[in-house]
C-alpha positions in Angstrom: 6.1 20.9 34.0 3.7 19.7 31.8 4.4 17.3 28.7 2.3 17.9 25.7 1.2 15.2 23.6 -0.4 14.6 20.2 -3.8 13.1 20.4 -3.3 9.6 18.7 -6.8 8.6 17.0 -8.2 4.8 17.4 -10.1 3.3 14.2 -13.2 3.7 15.5 -12.3 7.0 16.4 -11.4 8.4 13.0 -14.3 6.5 11.4 -16.7 8.7 13.9 -15.2 11.5 12.3 -15.5 10.6 8.9 -19.1 9.9 9.4 -19.6 13.4 11.6 -18.4 14.8 8.0 -15.4 16.1 9.9 -13.2 15.5 6.9 -14.2 17.2 2.4 -14.9 14.4 0.8 -11.9 15.3 -2.1 -9.1 15.0 1.0 -6.6 12.8 0.8 -6.2 10.9 4.5 -4.8 8.4 5.8 -4.2 7.0 10.0 -1.1 5.9 10.2 0.1 4.8 13.7 -2.9 6.9 15.0 -2.0 10.1 13.5 -4.2 11.7 10.4 -2.0 12.3 7.6 -2.7 14.3 4.9 -1.3 12.8 1.6 0.2 14.7 -1.6 -0.8 15.4 -4.6 0.5 12.7 -7.1 2.4 13.7 -10.1 1.9 12.3 -14.1 4.6 9.7 -13.8 2.6 8.4 -10.5 -0.5 8.4 -11.9 0.6 7.2 -15.3 2.0 4.0 -13.1 -1.3 3.8 -11.8 -3.4 3.9 -15.0 -1.0 0.7 -16.7 -1.5 -1.2 -13.4 -5.4 -0.7 -13.8 -4.9 -1.7 -17.5 -2.4 -4.7 -16.3 -3.6 -5.7 -12.9 -7.3 -7.2 -14.0 -6.1 -9.1 -17.0 -3.7 -11.2 -14.7 -5.7 -11.6 -11.7 -9.3 -12.1 -12.9 -11.8 -13.4 -10.5 -8.7 -14.8 -8.7 -8.6 -12.2 -6.0 -10.6 -8.4 -5.7 -8.2 -5.4 -6.8 -8.8 -2.5 -4.7 -6.9 1.0 -5.4 -6.7 3.8 -2.8 -8.6 2.5 -0.8 -8.6 1.5 3.3 -6.4 -1.5 4.7 -7.4 -1.7 8.5 -5.1 -2.5 10.2 -5.9 -2.5 14.1 -5.2 -1.0 16.4 -4.2 2.3 15.0 -3.6 2.3 11.3 -6.0 2.4 7.6 -3.7 3.4 4.9 -5.1 3.6 1.8 -2.3 2.2 -0.8 -1.8 2.8 -4.2 -3.0 -0.6 -5.2 -3.8 -3.4 -3.4 -4.5 -7.5 -4.2 -7.1 -9.1 -1.5 -8.6 -12.0 -1.3 -11.9 -12.9 -2.6 -15.2 -12.3 0.2 -18.5 -13.2 -0.7 -19.9 -9.2 0.6 -17.0 -7.8 -1.4 -16.3 -6.1 2.2 -19.2 -4.2 2.4 -19.1 -5.6 6.1 -15.6 -3.6 6.7 -12.4 -2.8 5.2 -10.3 -5.6 4.2 -7.9 -6.8 7.3 -4.5 -8.0 7.1 -5.5 -11.9 6.9 -7.2 -10.7 4.0 -4.3 -8.9 2.0 -2.2 -10.4 -0.4 -0.1 -7.8 -1.8 0.6 -4.2 -1.5 1.7 -2.0 -3.7 3.0 1.2 -3.2 4.1 4.0 -6.7 6.8 6.0 -5.1 8.0 9.2 -6.1 8.2 12.1 -3.6 6.6 9.3 -1.2 9.6 7.0 -1.2 11.3 8.0 2.3 7.6 7.4 3.7 6.8 4.1 1.8 10.0 2.7 2.8 10.8 4.1 6.6 6.9 4.7 7.7 5.2 1.7 5.7 7.6 -0.9 5.6 7.4 -1.0 9.1 3.7 -0.9 9.8 2.9 -3.8 6.4 5.5 -6.3 8.4 4.3 -5.4 11.7 0.7 -6.3 10.6 2.0 -9.3 8.8 1.2 -8.9 5.1 3.6 -11.1 3.3 4.0 -9.5 0.3 4.9 -5.3 0.0 5.6 -3.3 -3.6 7.7 -0.2 -4.5 7.3 0.7 -8.0 10.6 3.3 -7.2 9.9 5.9 -10.0 12.9 7.8 -10.0 15.4 4.8 -10.4 12.6 3.0 -12.8 12.8 -0.2 -10.3 10.6 -2.5 -8.4 11.3 -3.2 -5.0 9.8 -6.4 -3.9 9.8 -6.9 0.0 8.7 -10.2 1.7 9.2 -12.1 4.6 8.3 -9.9 7.8 10.2 -10.1 10.9 10.4 -8.6 14.4 14.0 -8.2 15.6 14.7 -8.2 19.8 14.1 -4.5 19.9 10.4 -4.7 18.7 11.7 -3.0 15.2 9.7 -4.5 12.3 10.6 -4.7 8.4 10.8 -7.6 5.7 13.5 -10.4 5.3 14.1 -10.4 2.0 14.1 -7.4 -0.6 14.7 -7.7 -4.1 15.0 -5.3 -7.3 13.3 -5.7 -10.7 13.9 -3.9 -13.3 11.3 -2.5 -16.2 12.3 -5.2 -19.1 11.8 -8.1 -16.2 8.4 -10.2 -15.7 7.6 -10.7 -12.5 5.6 -13.6 -10.4 2.8 -12.7 -8.2 2.9 -13.7 -5.2 0.6 -16.3 -4.0 -0.4 -17.0 -7.9 3.1 -18.2 -8.9 1.3 -19.3 -12.3 0.4 -14.9 -12.8 3.3 -12.9 -13.9 3.6 -8.9 -14.9 5.6 -7.9 -17.7 7.0 -4.7 -15.7 7.6 -2.6 -19.2 3.9 -2.7 -19.4 3.5 -0.6 -16.2 6.7 2.1 -15.6 6.0 5.0 -17.5 8.2 6.2 -19.7 11.8 7.2 -18.2 11.3 10.7 -16.8 15.0 12.9 -15.6 13.8 14.4 -12.4 
C-alpha cells in the first residue's frame, strides 16, 4: 500500500515558480507551511478597514518604521505570508535585497471577516513560531481589535501567544515598540455592518 502525500514547497521553490511565471499576476497566493494557498476575495468592510489603516498609520509612524500592505514576509523554512499590513524596521535598501524576515517585523496586522478562523488557527501559530512579537486581528464581525503578544512554545511543540487583549472601536491603542505612538481605533473600523 502506497501513501500519497502532498508536495510541500520551500521558499526557494516558491520563488522559482514565481520567476518562471507559473502564477498569474492577479493571483492572490501565499506560501503557508509549504502549501500554496489561494486567498479569498475581500469584502467592502475589509477593504474599507485597509483604506483607513493606510490613512492613519503613515501619519502616526512617519519615518520611524516602514509600512507594507499585502506584501511578503519570509518565515523560513517554508512560509511567506502576505499579511494585510505589517510594520517593519527601516532598512537602507528598503528590502530590495529580500523580503522582511521575522527579526525585521515589529507588528503584523490582519483584517478579518471571512478569514477569521484561518487568521486565528493558522496564522497565530505561524507568526508565534517565527518569533514575531506582536500580532493584531481587526475582527470585523464582532467589531473589536484582538492584540496578541509574547509568543511561546509549549511541551507539545505547539505555538501561540501568552497575551490576548481586546480593544473596542472607541479606544486608543499604543503601537508595539513605539509607546509614544497611538492609533485611534474609531478612525480605522468601518461603520458597524450586520453580517
